[in-house]
C-alpha positions as CSV (number, residue, x, y, z in Angstrom):
1,X,-0.6,26.7,24.4
2,X,1.3,27.8,21.3
3,X,0.3,26.9,17.8
4,X,2.9,24.2,17.2
5,X,1.9,22.4,20.4
6,X,-1.8,22.5,19.4
7,X,-0.9,21.1,15.9
8,X,1.1,18.3,17.5
9,X,-1.7,17.3,19.8
10,X,-4.1,17.4,16.9
11,X,-1.9,15.2,14.8
12,X,-1.5,12.7,17.6
13,X,-5.3,12.7,18.3
14,X,-6.2,12.2,14.6
15,X,-3.6,9.4,14.3
16,X,-5.1,7.7,17.3
17,X,-8.6,8.0,15.8
18,X,-7.4,6.6,12.5
19,X,-5.8,3.6,14.1
20,X,-8.8,3.0,16.3
21,X,-11.1,3.2,13.2
22,X,-9.0,0.7,11.3
23,X,-9.0,-1.8,14.2
24,X,-12.8,-1.3,14.7
25,X,-13.5,-2.0,11.0
26,X,-11.2,-5.0,11.2
27,X,-13.3,-6.4,14.0
28,X,-16.6,-5.6,12.3
29,X,-15.8,-6.9,8.9
30,X,-13.4,-9.7,10.0
31,X,-16.4,-12.0,10.5
32,X,-17.5,-11.5,6.9
33,X,-14.3,-12.8,5.2
34,X,-14.7,-16.0,3.2
35,X,-13.8,-19.2,5.0
36,X,-13.4,-21.4,2.0
37,X,-12.9,-21.1,-1.8
38,X,-10.9,-19.1,-4.2
39,X,-11.0,-15.8,-2.2
40,X,-9.9,-17.5,1.0
41,X,-6.8,-18.8,-0.8
42,X,-6.1,-15.4,-2.2
43,X,-6.5,-13.7,1.2
44,X,-4.1,-16.4,2.7
45,X,-1.5,-15.7,0.0
46,X,-1.7,-11.9,0.2
47,X,0.9,-11.3,3.0
48,X,3.5,-13.5,1.3
49,X,2.9,-12.0,-2.1
50,X,3.4,-8.5,-0.7
51,X,6.6,-9.5,1.1
52,X,7.9,-11.3,-2.1
53,X,7.2,-8.2,-4.2
54,X,9.0,-5.9,-1.8
55,X,12.0,-8.2,-1.6
56,X,12.1,-8.6,-5.4
57,X,12.4,-4.9,-5.9
58,X,15.3,-4.7,-3.4
59,X,17.2,-7.7,-4.7
60,X,16.5,-6.9,-8.3
61,X,17.9,-3.4,-7.9
62,X,21.1,-4.8,-6.3
63,X,21.6,-7.3,-9.0
64,X,21.0,-4.8,-11.8
65,X,23.6,-2.4,-10.2
66,X,26.3,-5.1,-10.3
67,X,25.9,-5.9,-14.0
């Protein structure tokens, strides 16, 4: 095999290992997340906050360019 093919296979293998590791850690530590209280509310609000922030940057840029 040539060097570019070996590099491509290595990148794919490392990417698969990284994804598997993230999933495994999610399964292991998912049981330890808080089920009540302040941190539970924060964890529940996190996806919406990330989405709102990303949209604010896009919409804000469009509004500023029109002024």
